[in-house]
DORO-799502 format. One line per 8 residues: their letters; for each residue x, y, z of N, C-alpha, C, CB. Coordinates in steps of 0.02 Angstrom, whole numbers, m for minus. Glycine has a CB too. Layout:
BEGIN
A> X,Y,Z,X,Y,Z,X,Y,Z,X,Y,Z ~ ...
//
This chain:
BEGIN
LLDPNYGM> m1257,1068,m4616,m1253,1019,m4544,m1243,1069,m4497,m1188,958,m4537 ~ m1182,1123,m4498,m1162,1150,m4430,m1190,1198,m4423,m1099,1162,m4415 ~ m1270,1209,m4455,m1308,1274,m4439,m1347,1260,m4372,m1362,1297,m4502 ~ m1315,1313,m4334,m1374,1287,m4251,m1436,1263,m4264,m1400,1355,m4194 ~ m1497,1322,m4319,m1537,1297,m4346,m1565,1234,m4355,m1528,1313,m4379 ~ m1515,1202,m4384,m1520,1139,m4390,m1548,1080,m4335,m1462,1128,m4406 ~ m1486,1109,m4291,m1514,1074,m4216,m1451,1026,m4198,m1599,1018,m4224 ~ m1402,995,m4243,m1343,958,m4227,m1305,985,m4188,m1308,943,m4274
FIEDPESK> m1292,1055,m4170,m1253,1087,m4148,m1283,1164,m4121,m1207,1084,m4195 ~ m1256,1198,m4046,m1261,1253,m4028,m1223,1296,m4023,m1279,1252,m3995 ~ m1240,1350,m4040,m1185,1412,m4043,m1189,1450,m3985,m1195,1463,m4104 ~ m1124,1448,m3952,m1124,1519,m3894,m1134,1555,m3904,m1084,1546,m3864 ~ m1183,1616,m3871,m1199,1688,m3901,m1115,1739,m3895,m1275,1729,m3841 ~ m1080,1712,m3827,m1024,1773,m3832,m951,1724,m3869,m1002,1814,m3731 ~ m949,1663,m3864,m896,1665,m3895,m890,1623,m3970,m852,1644,m3846 ~ m959,1623,m3991,m967,1616,m4062,m931,1525,m4085,m917,1693,m4100
YLWFNANS> m906,1499,m4034,m900,1430,m4028,m953,1382,m4036,m878,1420,m3975 ~ m959,1343,m4077,m1005,1276,m4083,m979,1225,m4038,m1008,1243,m4159 ~ m1038,1190,m4002,m1027,1140,m3966,m1093,1085,m3980,m1016,1166,m3893 ~ m1093,1019,m3973,m1146,970,m3992,m1217,996,m3960,m1126,893,m3964 ~ m1277,962,m3984,m1327,978,m3949,m1352,911,m3910,m1376,1010,m3994 ~ m1343,919,m3844,m1366,867,m3814,m1425,834,m3818,m1361,875,m3770 ~ m1470,877,m3843,m1531,856,m3848,m1550,858,m3932,m1576,901,m3799 ~ m1516,858,m3975,m1522,834,m4038,m1569,766,m4059,m1457,823,m4053
LENPIEFE> m1613,778,m4108,m1656,717,m4110,m1608,690,m4172,m1749,729,m4124 ~ m1559,711,m4227,m1516,674,m4258,m1487,609,m4257,m1484,699,m4256 ~ m1499,581,m4311,m1461,485,m4298,m1405,517,m4300,m1466,403,m4367 ~ m1358,481,m4242,m1295,487,m4245,m1228,473,m4290,m1292,467,m4207 ~ m1274,439,m4348,m1212,438,m4419,m1219,506,m4434,m1229,385,m4501 ~ m1267,550,m4435,m1253,624,m4444,m1185,654,m4420,m1307,660,m4409 ~ m1190,634,m4367,m1118,665,m4327,m1064,623,m4342,m1121,668,m4240 ~ m1075,569,m4367,m984,530,m4374,m986,560,m4461,m973,398,m4360
LIGRLLGM> m1039,568,m4486,m1020,609,m4557,m980,676,m4563,m1084,627,m4591 ~ m995,706,m4492,m975,787,m4491,m900,775,m4466,m1027,845,m4431 ~ m873,704,m4425,m817,694,m4407,m778,684,m4463,m815,650,m4365 ~ m798,627,m4502,m759,601,m4577,m752,654,m4617,m799,544,m4625 ~ m800,702,m4614,m785,763,m4668,m702,809,m4639,m870,830,m4664 ~ m711,830,m4579,m650,858,m4548,m598,819,m4566,m651,864,m4475 ~ m595,749,m4536,m535,693,m4571,m531,709,m4636,m552,610,m4571 ~ m563,699,m4674,m548,703,m4746,m515,767,m4772,m610,694,m4781
AIYNSVIL> m550,825,m4732,m516,871,m4753,m443,900,m4735,m552,906,m4747 ~ m425,853,m4689,m333,864,m4663,m300,829,m4744,m297,793,m4562 ~ m350,752,m4751,m311,719,m4788,m302,762,m4859,m340,650,m4793 ~ m339,786,m4875,m331,833,m4944,m337,906,m4940,m384,817,m4995 ~ m293,925,m4892,m269,995,m4872,m343,1038,m4888,m192,1024,m4926 ~ m379,1022,m4849,m439,1077,m4875,m447,1108,m4808,m521,1042,m4910 ~ m445,1183,m4808,m460,1233,m4730,m524,1238,m4735,m425,1317,m4719 ~ m558,1217,m4682,m630,1239,m4664,m666,1280,m4623,m653,1201,m4649
DIHFPNSL> m701,1336,m4656,m718,1378,m4601,m771,1361,m4558,m731,1436,m4623 ~ m755,1322,m4476,m785,1305,m4444,m760,1325,m4380,m794,1253,m4457 ~ m814,1350,m4328,m795,1370,m4257,m795,1309,m4198,m847,1428,m4235 ~ m770,1263,m4204,m774,1224,m4136,m701,1247,m4078,m771,1128,m4160 ~ m713,1257,m4021,m639,1264,m3983,m604,1216,m3980,m638,1280,m3920 ~ m546,1234,m3945,m484,1189,m3956,m503,1108,m3905,m401,1241,m3921 ~ m542,1132,m3851,m574,1056,m3821,m584,1006,m3870,m648,1061,m3787 ~ m622,1045,m3921,m649,964,m3952,m590,925,m3978,m706,968,m4024
YAMLFGNS> m543,964,m4009,m481,937,m4045,m448,895,m3987,m428,999,m4078 ~ m428,926,m3918,m411,878,m3869,m452,828,m3844,m393,907,m3821 ~ m504,830,m3848,m569,756,m3837,m545,709,m3901,m682,786,m3852 ~ m515,728,m3940,m504,678,m4016,m452,641,m3971,m467,722,m4109 ~ m405,670,m3950,m329,627,m3911,m347,584,m3853,m267,684,m3872 ~ m419,606,m3820,m430,556,m3756,m430,614,m3714,m369,490,m3736 ~ m421,680,m3709,m417,720,m3649,m495,734,m3613,m379,793,m3671 ~ m492,743,m3556,m565,756,m3524,m551,842,m3527,m581,715,m3430
PTLKDMKE> m610,859,m3543,m632,941,m3515,m606,957,m3464,m703,956,m3498 ~ m588,1026,m3462,m567,1056,m3377,m604,1140,m3385,m449,1063,m3359 ~ m600,1153,m3332,m649,1230,m3323,m597,1287,m3368,m658,1262,m3215 ~ m534,1273,m3392,m521,1312,m3451,m562,1316,m3520,m462,1294,m3465 ~ m561,1254,m3538,m599,1220,m3586,m687,1259,m3587,m595,1130,m3560 ~ m707,1262,m3530,m761,1285,m3530,m776,1348,m3524,m786,1261,m3498 ~ m719,1400,m3498,m717,1463,m3506,m696,1497,m3574,m680,1482,m3458 ~ m679,1450,m3616,m667,1449,m3683,m728,1447,m3737,m627,1394,m3692
LSPSLGNG> m764,1391,m3711,m827,1397,m3748,m895,1409,m3725,m834,1349,m3777 ~ m889,1437,m3667,m947,1480,m3639,m921,1521,m3578,m1011,1433,m3616 ~ m902,1583,m3606,m853,1630,m3552,m914,1634,m3495,m819,1725,m3587 ~ m962,1654,m3482,m997,1674,m3454,m1013,1617,m3385,m1043,1693,m3501 ~ m1021,1564,m3423,m1042,1499,m3360,m965,1492,m3336,m1081,1403,m3397 ~ m908,1466,m3391,m852,1459,m3360,m821,1521,m3311,m810,1443,m3412 ~ m822,1579,m3316,m801,1620,m3246,m857,1608,m3189,m795,1710,m3261 ~ m942,1601,m3199,m959,1606,m3139,m945,1508,m3109,m1047,1646,m3141
LEKLLTYE> m918,1477,m3131,m884,1422,m3085,m809,1445,m3068,m881,1345,m3125 ~ m773,1484,m3095,m724,1504,m3080,m731,1546,m3011,m701,1533,m3135 ~ m782,1590,m3013,m787,1617,m2949,m824,1596,m2889,m805,1667,m2958 ~ m854,1530,m2897,m887,1499,m2854,m826,1462,m2822,m946,1459,m2883 ~ m759,1456,m2875,m711,1409,m2833,m664,1449,m2807,m675,1352,m2870 ~ m671,1544,m2817,m639,1584,m2769,m670,1616,m2721,m608,1626,m2794 ~ m735,1594,m2714,m766,1646,m2691,m747,1637,m2588,m858,1638,m2725 ~ m749,1685,m2559,m733,1688,m2493,m784,1714,m2460,m677,1722,m2481
GDVENTFC> m816,1654,m2421,m880,1665,m2364,m934,1589,m2376,m936,1758,m2388 ~ m977,1617,m2360,m1020,1558,m2354,m1042,1529,m2438,m1092,1585,m2305 ~ m1015,1478,m2446,m1037,1477,m2517,m1079,1448,m2514,m1002,1456,m2565 ~ m1113,1393,m2471,m1181,1361,m2470,m1245,1405,m2472,m1185,1321,m2409 ~ m1239,1448,m2414,m1295,1513,m2416,m1287,1555,m2489,m1277,1574,m2343 ~ m1234,1561,m2506,m1223,1628,m2539,m1246,1595,m2634,m1117,1663,m2521 ~ m1224,1539,m2626,m1259,1511,m2719,m1291,1466,m2701,m1207,1476,m2788 ~ m1313,1440,m2654,m1379,1393,m2647,m1377,1324,m2703,m1454,1447,m2666
RSFDISFD> m1338,1299,m2712,m1317,1248,m2761,m1316,1186,m2739,m1257,1259,m2786 ~ m1359,1144,m2769,m1321,1065,m2757,m1305,1038,m2812,m1364,1008,m2724 ~ m1300,954,m2804,m1263,925,m2843,m1290,900,m2906,m1237,883,m2810 ~ m1322,971,m2945,m1390,947,m2999,m1367,995,m3051,m1487,963,m2971 ~ m1388,983,m3105,m1422,1032,m3159,m1483,1055,m3193,m1402,1023,m3197 ~ m1513,1087,m3200,m1574,1091,m3215,m1584,1133,m3293,m1607,1125,m3152 ~ m1624,1113,m3322,m1607,1130,m3400,m1677,1123,m3446,m1545,1070,m3430 ~ m1687,1157,m3496,m1739,1160,m3522,m1739,1115,m3577,m1753,1220,m3535
VYGEMKTV> m1788,1079,m3601,m1783,1027,m3655,m1845,1029,m3689,m1770,955,m3630 ~ m1849,1080,m3754,m1924,1069,m3776,m1971,1101,m3750,m1946,1012,m3768 ~ m1975,1158,m3700,m2018,1159,m3654,m2013,1121,m3595,m2066,1147,m3679 ~ m1985,1088,m3568,m2016,1043,m3515,m1945,1050,m3469,m2043,953,m3544 ~ m1953,1068,m3407,m1889,1073,m3359,m1862,997,m3338,m1912,1118,m3285 ~ m1788,996,m3365,m1769,924,m3338,m1707,936,m3293,m1750,868,m3402 ~ m1697,879,m3245,m1656,898,m3209,m1605,827,m3187,m1694,938,m3155 ~ m1534,824,m3184,m1499,781,m3201,m1454,782,m3146,m1475,787,m3264
ELKPNGSS> m1448,735,m3074,m1399,725,m3041,m1323,719,m3070,m1419,676,m3012 ~ m1284,762,m3033,m1201,742,m3058,m1178,697,m2999,m1141,819,m3065 ~ m1212,671,m2962,m1183,616,m2936,m1233,580,m2901,m1127,632,m2895 ~ m1226,520,m2867,m1294,493,m2838,m1302,531,m2797,m1302,428,m2812 ~ m1397,532,m2762,m1424,586,m2731,m1407,663,m2742,m1412,572,m2672 ~ m1369,669,m2780,m1340,743,m2783,m1394,798,m2768,m1310,760,m2857 ~ m1457,782,m2797,m1513,839,m2788,m1499,873,m2693,m1613,790,m2803 ~ m1465,811,m2653,m1505,829,m2576,m1432,839,m2545,m1564,755,m2530
IPVTEENR> m1369,847,m2595,m1315,869,m2584,m1289,938,m2582,m1291,843,m2617 ~ m1279,968,m2541,m1269,1049,m2574,m1190,1059,m2573,m1311,1120,m2521 ~ m1180,1113,m2626,m1112,1120,m2636,m1092,1193,m2582,m1097,1129,m2728 ~ m1051,1167,m2547,m994,1174,m2479,m926,1219,m2515,m958,1076,m2446 ~ m885,1231,m2464,m810,1273,m2480,m774,1205,m2490,m769,1332,m2405 ~ m807,1145,m2445,m767,1082,m2461,m763,1053,m2514,m779,1037,m2430 ~ m832,1044,m2562,m843,1002,m2611,m845,1052,m2666,m904,957,m2602 ~ m832,1106,m2673,m851,1157,m2722,m806,1123,m2776,m835,1243,m2700
KEYVDLYV> m763,1118,m2769,m707,1093,m2822,m731,1032,m2869,m638,1067,m2780 ~ m762,970,m2839,m769,916,m2858,m846,938,m2901,m762,860,m2794 ~ m894,979,m2848,m929,999,m2912,m920,1048,m2960,m978,1011,m2901 ~ m870,1074,m2967,m867,1113,m3038,m838,1050,m3085,m807,1191,m3039 ~ m794,1018,m3046,m760,971,m3108,m806,916,m3147,m697,927,m3076 ~ m862,900,m3085,m923,869,m3121,m975,896,m3153,m953,836,m3086 ~ m989,966,m3157,m1027,1015,m3210,m981,1003,m3264,m1035,1101,m3190 ~ m930,1009,m3265,m887,1038,m3322,m890,966,m3372,m794,1065,m3293
DYQMKRSV> m874,907,m3328,m893,836,m3347,m953,825,m3391,m904,798,m3287 ~ m997,859,m3347,m1059,834,m3366,m1090,881,m3439,m1108,841,m3294 ~ m1081,938,m3428,m1096,999,m3489,m1061,977,m3559,m1059,1082,m3465 ~ m986,962,m3545,m947,964,m3594,m936,885,m3643,m885,992,m3559 ~ m950,833,m3588,m944,766,m3632,m1010,716,m3594,m849,723,m3623 ~ m1023,709,m3545,m1069,662,m3528,m1140,656,m3570,m1081,676,m3461 ~ m1151,723,m3552,m1222,751,m3595,m1211,724,m3670,m1230,849,m3597 ~ m1170,728,m3711,m1161,737,m3777,m1104,671,m3791,m1133,821,m3794
KKQFEAFA> m1116,641,m3736,m1069,560,m3755,m1077,519,m3827,m1096,496,m3697 ~ m1154,510,m3826,m1178,476,m3902,m1152,516,m3963,m1265,476,m3912 ~ m1167,595,m3963,m1157,614,m4010,m1087,644,m4031,m1200,644,m4014 ~ m1025,641,m3984,m967,659,m3963,m934,604,m4011,m954,660,m3882 ~ m954,527,m3981,m926,452,m4015,m936,445,m4073,m953,391,m3992 ~ m1000,471,m4088,m1016,454,m4166,m968,516,m4203,m1114,462,m4188 ~ m958,556,m4193,m901,608,m4220,m856,580,m4218,m885,667,m4190 ~ m824,557,m4169,m738,537,m4156,m741,466,m4192,m706,528,m4057
KGFHDAFD> m795,427,m4193,m780,368,m4249,m766,377,m4337,m846,323,m4245 ~ m813,449,m4346,m794,456,m4412,m737,505,m4431,m850,472,m4445 ~ m719,547,m4383,m661,558,m4387,m584,514,m4392,m666,588,m4347 ~ m591,467,m4350,m533,422,m4344,m529,365,m4394,m533,393,m4276 ~ m610,372,m4424,m608,338,m4493,m568,349,m4527,m651,345,m4530 ~ m568,436,m4537,m548,452,m4607,m487,483,m4600,m597,496,m4647 ~ m463,479,m4526,m403,495,m4526,m348,466,m4474,m409,556,m4525 ~ m304,436,m4498,m287,383,m4471,m230,393,m4392,m256,344,m4536
SDLLHLFR> m259,345,m4365,m245,374,m4285,m175,370,m4268,m285,330,m4224 ~ m155,331,m4297,m71,347,m4295,m49,395,m4312,m31,313,m4326 ~ m59,419,m4361,m35,490,m4383,m67,548,m4327,m66,505,m4468 ~ m122,542,m4281,m168,584,m4254,m109,621,m4188,m246,533,m4226 ~ m73,569,m4156,m19,566,m4080,35,596,m4138,8,465,m4025 ~ 43,608,m4176,103,658,m4200,100,731,m4198,116,649,m4266 ~ 35,750,m4192,16,811,m4164,m3,825,m4091,m32,829,m4199 ~ m17,898,m4093,m44,918,m4033,m117,953,m4054,9,969,m3993
PEELELLI> m170,944,m4010,m233,975,m4026,m232,1043,m4055,m272,978,m3970 ~ m190,1088,m4026,m180,1153,m4081,m146,1139,m4136,m144,1213,m4056 ~ m97,1094,m4160,m92,1094,m4214,m144,1061,m4247,m41,1077,m4225 ~ m186,1004,m4237,m240,976,m4248,m294,1023,m4302,m265,962,m4179 ~ m305,1098,m4243,m359,1150,m4273,m327,1166,m4318,m384,1210,m4236 ~ m255,1186,m4324,m208,1227,m4377,m223,1188,m4447,m116,1224,m4354 ~ m217,1120,m4431,m232,1071,m4506,m308,1086,m4525,m223,971,m4494 ~ m352,1114,m4499,m418,1098,m4506,m438,1177,m4521,m453,1056,m4438
CGSPSFDF> m451,1218,m4481,m450,1287,m4492,m408,1325,m4515,m459,1312,m4451 ~ m347,1312,m4508,m281,1354,m4536,m284,1423,m4494,m286,1372,m4630 ~ m209,1463,m4498,m196,1525,m4455,m234,1569,m4449,m150,1556,m4468 ~ m257,1571,m4403,m286,1641,m4380,m252,1710,m4389,m295,1638,m4312 ~ m203,1701,m4427,m165,1777,m4425,m163,1809,m4489,m86,1775,m4403 ~ m178,1860,m4508,m211,1890,m4561,m149,1935,m4581,m285,1930,m4541 ~ m78,1908,m4585,m7,1969,m4586,m23,1986,m4672,104,1921,m4566 ~ m40,2020,m4690,m51,2052,m4753,31,2077,m4785,m108,2121,m4738
EDLEDSTE> 75,2085,m4710,147,2097,m4734,178,2057,m4773,188,2103,m4689 ~ 153,1976,m4747,179,1931,m4773,168,1894,m4832,180,1905,m4739 ~ 100,1924,m4857,60,1901,m4915,95,1979,m4965,m47,1893,m4895 ~ 123,2005,m4946,159,2073,m4993,225,2057,m5006,164,2151,m4953 ~ 273,2023,m4953,333,2010,m4977,316,1930,m5033,390,2003,m4902 ~ 282,1906,m5018,268,1849,m5058,238,1850,m5140,220,1815,m5016 ~ 208,1903,m5141,159,1919,m5216,219,1932,m5260,96,1998,m5217 ~ 188,1901,m5324,218,1897,m5366,180,1956,m5425,225,1825,m5377
YDDGYTET> 216,1988,m5477,192,2033,m5525,202,2014,m5609,229,2098,m5507 ~ 172,2028,m5635,167,2018,m5714,105,2067,m5743,149,1931,m5734 ~ 137,2053,m5822,100,2102,m5867,106,2194,m5848,16,2075,m5861 ~ 179,2197,m5845,190,2258,m5838,199,2302,m5768,145,2277,m5870 ~ 175,2257,m5719,172,2268,m5646,221,2247,m5613,121,2243,m5616 ~ 257,2290,m5567,317,2269,m5535,304,2283,m5448,384,2316,m5569 ~ 336,2265,m5425,330,2292,m5336,343,2379,m5320,405,2247,m5285 ~ 373,2406,m5378,370,2468,m5377,332,2525,m5410,412,2473,m5384
SEVVLWFW> 298,2469,m5444,229,2511,m5480,178,2570,m5432,169,2443,m5505 ~ 179,2615,m5462,137,2658,m5425,66,2624,m5403,126,2720,m5468 ~ 25,2587,m5441,m46,2564,m5427,m20,2528,m5372,m92,2521,m5486 ~ 12,2486,m5379,40,2424,m5330,56,2438,m5291,84,2386,m5339 ~ 99,2518,m5259,113,2536,m5189,54,2553,m5171,162,2587,m5174 ~ 7,2582,m5210,m61,2618,m5193,m101,2549,m5167,m103,2663,m5269 ~ m107,2502,m5200,m127,2435,m5187,m145,2415,m5102,m65,2390,m5216 ~ m59,2424,m5088,m46,2373,m5028,m47,2438,m4970,43,2321,m5036
EVAHKMSL> m51,2509,m4982,m83,2556,m4948,m164,2542,m4924,m77,2613,m4990 ~ m186,2534,m4973,m265,2513,m4961,m268,2431,m4918,m310,2506,m5052 ~ m234,2388,m4945,m237,2338,m4920,m223,2320,m4845,m207,2312,m4956 ~ m173,2346,m4814,m147,2370,m4759,m185,2389,m4695,m118,2417,m4778 ~ m216,2439,m4740,m276,2482,m4677,m364,2448,m4682,m286,2593,m4707 ~ m355,2389,m4715,m438,2361,m4735,m437,2332,m4647,m450,2276,m4822 ~ m506,2342,m4629,m531,2294,m4565,m518,2216,m4571,m612,2300,m4555 ~ m517,2171,m4520,m511,2118,m4521,m565,2089,m4574,m511,2098,m4458
EEKKKFLM> m636,2100,m4574,m675,2078,m4624,m662,2088,m4677,m725,2093,m4623 ~ m636,2149,m4701,m622,2164,m4765,m566,2121,m4793,m607,2234,m4769 ~ m519,2104,m4750,m464,2076,m4784,m485,1998,m4791,m393,2089,m4742 ~ m527,1973,m4743,m569,1915,m4763,m601,1918,m4838,m627,1910,m4710 ~ m638,1962,m4844,m671,1977,m4903,m614,1987,m4967,m715,2045,m4888 ~ m552,2018,m4957,m503,2009,m5014,m494,1951,m5025,m441,2034,m5009 ~ m486,1894,m4963,m446,1855,m4997,m505,1788,m5030,m381,1831,m4941 ~ m556,1808,m4992,m611,1757,m5041,m624,1799,m5102,m696,1738,m5001
FATGTDRV> m624,1825,m5102,m625,1872,m5178,m563,1841,m5227,m605,1973,m5160 ~ m493,1860,m5212,m437,1839,m5250,m430,1786,m5238,m384,1867,m5244 ~ m448,1737,m5192,m422,1658,m5189,m475,1605,m5177,m369,1646,m5129 ~ m548,1624,m5173,m590,1575,m5165,m601,1557,m5095,m568,1523,m5200 ~ m557,1569,m5031,m582,1559,m4973,m553,1608,m4947,m577,1499,m4944 ~ m575,1623,m4856,m572,1675,m4837,m522,1659,m4767,m644,1704,m4833 ~ m481,1582,m4775,m451,1554,m4731,m364,1554,m4741,m484,1490,m4729 ~ m336,1547,m4690,m268,1571,m4696,m231,1510,m4712,m241,1607,m4633
PIRGLGYL> m185,1487,m4746,m152,1412,m4740,m104,1418,m4684,m110,1384,m4810 ~ m98,1371,m4658,m64,1336,m4597,m21,1385,m4580,m27,1265,m4607 ~ 46,1382,m4629,101,1425,m4631,97,1493,m4640,138,1406,m4674 ~ 29,1516,m4655,47,1594,m4655,10,1611,m4730,146,1612,m4651 ~ 0,1681,m4739,m20,1685,m4795,39,1706,m4842,m75,1725,m4794 ~ 100,1707,m4828,148,1721,m4875,159,1644,m4922,219,1752,m4832 ~ 118,1600,m4919,139,1520,m4941,71,1540,m4985,141,1437,m4871 ~ 24,1576,m4992,m35,1599,m5052,m3,1609,m5125,m74,1680,m5031
QLKISRQG> 54,1641,m5137,72,1637,m5184,33,1692,m5239,70,1573,m5189 ~ m6,1746,m5196,m31,1772,m5240,m11,1811,m5298,m58,1794,m5217 ~ m14,1840,m5358,m6,1867,m5413,m48,1925,m5441,m9,1822,m5447 ~ m19,1988,m5455,m46,2033,m5468,m21,2057,m5518,m54,2065,m5428 ~ m82,2043,m5578,m62,2077,m5651,m98,2150,m5668,m87,2021,m5715 ~ m86,2180,m5728,m106,2228,m5748,m156,2226,m5802,m59,2256,m5759 ~ m205,2241,m5772,m289,2250,m5834,m290,2294,m5861,m364,2257,m5812 ~ m251,2323,m5904,m269,2366,m5943,m256,2447,m5915,m338,2347,m5958
SDSERLPT> m256,2487,m5963,m241,2572,m5918,m300,2590,m5887,m221,2647,m5971 ~ m313,2653,m5858,m378,2674,m5821,m437,2668,m5849,m380,2735,m5804 ~ m479,2641,m5807,m550,2622,m5841,m605,2626,m5782,m549,2540,m5877 ~ m657,2609,m5798,m697,2597,m5748,m723,2546,m5730,m733,2625,m5750 ~ m690,2504,m5745,m702,2410,m5730,m672,2404,m5665,m655,2345,m5792 ~ m710,2350,m5640,m679,2337,m5571,m623,2274,m5567,m743,2320,m5518 ~ m582,2263,m5539,m537,2227,m5519,m571,2146,m5533,m516,2251,m5443 ~ m533,2111,m5559,m565,2039,m5567,m509,1997,m5529,m579,2011,m5655
AHTCFCHL> m540,1926,m5518,m471,1895,m5490,m488,1805,m5539,m469,1893,m5369 ~ m433,1771,m5516,m459,1706,m5561,m430,1661,m5476,m401,1684,m5668 ~ m475,1624,m5448,m470,1618,m5384,m428,1568,m5374,m527,1611,m5353 ~ m438,1522,m5442,m405,1449,m5440,m321,1445,m5437,m430,1408,m5512 ~ m309,1520,m5453,m227,1532,m5469,m204,1574,m5430,m206,1557,m5537 ~ m256,1614,m5378,m250,1671,m5340,m211,1724,m5379,m217,1654,m5274 ~ m243,1727,m5431,m224,1799,m5471,m255,1846,m5482,m208,1798,m5526 ~ m243,1904,m5467,m298,1978,m5463,m262,2012,m5523,m294,2038,m5375
LLPEYSSK> m320,2019,m5568,m323,2083,m5610,m339,2141,m5595,m355,2079,m5652 ~ m279,2197,m5601,m293,2256,m5566,m280,2316,m5638,m234,2263,m5490 ~ m357,2346,m5652,m323,2397,m5694,m271,2444,m5694,m355,2426,m5706 ~ m228,2477,m5732,m174,2551,m5697,m226,2604,m5678,m109,2599,m5767 ~ m273,2601,m5628,m309,2658,m5612,m278,2733,m5601,m339,2640,m5559 ~ m299,2779,m5594,m282,2854,m5614,m263,2874,m5538,m355,2904,m5654 ~ m265,2852,m5483,m280,2878,m5417,m277,2819,m5368,m352,2914,m5417 ~ m264,2839,m5290,m261,2790,m5264,m338,2787,m5243,m207,2788,m5216
EKLEKKLL> m387,2858,m5218,m447,2835,m5224,m479,2803,m5267,m474,2868,m5219 ~ m472,2803,m5327,m516,2782,m5365,m496,2689,m5361,m509,2828,m5440 ~ m433,2672,m5345,m421,2612,m5336,m458,2580,m5286,m361,2606,m5326 ~ m451,2616,m5221,m490,2602,m5167,m569,2584,m5166,m480,2652,m5131 ~ m599,2636,m5211,m670,2639,m5218,m690,2571,m5264,m693,2715,m5253 ~ m649,2572,m5299,m652,2520,m5353,m645,2437,m5324,m586,2539,m5407 ~ m599,2434,m5285,m564,2359,m5241,m615,2369,m5186,m463,2360,m5206 ~ m641,2399,m5139,m680,2374,m5091,m765,2354,m5124,m677,2433,m5030
LAIKHSEG> m765,2407,m5189,m833,2382,m5212,m832,2292,m5235,m855,2435,m5283 ~ m790,2291,m5272,m781,2234,m5282,m773,2152,m5241,m743,2252,m5306 ~ m745,2188,m5181,m738,2122,m5142,m785,2119,m5098,m676,2110,m5108 ~ m835,2167,m5074,m899,2186,m5051,m968,2151,m5101,m896,2272,m5051 ~ m930,2146,m5127,m1020,2124,m5194,m993,2064,m5244,m1053,2217,m5273 ~ m937,2034,m5229,m919,1987,m5256,m970,1906,m5247,m851,1989,m5231 ~ m970,1880,m5302,m1040,1826,m5307,m1009,1751,m5340,m1113,1865,m5373 ~ m989,1702,m5305,m956,1656,m5336,m912,1665,m5385,m990,1622,m5355
FGTL> m906,1646,m5458,m862,1678,m5507,m867,1742,m5543,m856,1641,m5549 ~ m913,1774,m5508,m912,1863,m5550,m917,1899,m5507,m971,1892,m5602 ~ m941,1956,m5527,m950,2017,m5480,m1013,2053,m5480,m901,2067,m5496 ~ m1043,2066,m5439,m1116,2100,m5453,m1091,2173,m5469,m1178,2096,m5380
//
């Protein structure tokens, strides 16, 4: 349902954030379903791999979107509106804008006036702030009113509205999406060892040297391989309680994992180079509950 190809949401090519598709032909109950899923994710402490801007969570609190929110969702559009506000010169003849928006709807151009008789009202230095406010309000709120209201209904049905006001929008996003910080130092400090390994074992020291120099994408793949999710808990990686166990002596076997228990099984490889090769191969080609 969240796939932009399905048509319910669109993805900004720059920010990669999802937003409601104002021209979606889907039944509002499907947006209600998405909202309910997010509410249930909080209730069940499930971290979701979704990419909505913070303004979505702020709107669930009843807040209206601002130019800052537009810049987060669509940087190019937001920065363009900001330039309009700060431009020093002849705004009317330079930008040649009026109080309307034109856009393509399935091959047909449609124009919407931002205020009564807006198409005949030019944007000037005196009214440009009003134009930007109306533009942002239309793009992020008015045009998707039906979709957002259905989404919000589903969310509030699943998550008690009285509890909602105990949080800030940023905290609500953390509850749903987890922490954005991939701090492997925290993960190392909290990791336990078993079956002959200790924090000073040579293979363990090699493992952390390899892990710390992983790219962000590789770290996400490692988390997926070892824990079943690439999302970071709200309180950080230190709360994952990863365990690393010795899986026999040196061999050609790849590392394996019990994802339900955050348990990594690591053979006692003979060199750091071999460990790195086997580990990266395992995390890059993991599939479900096994490895290819």
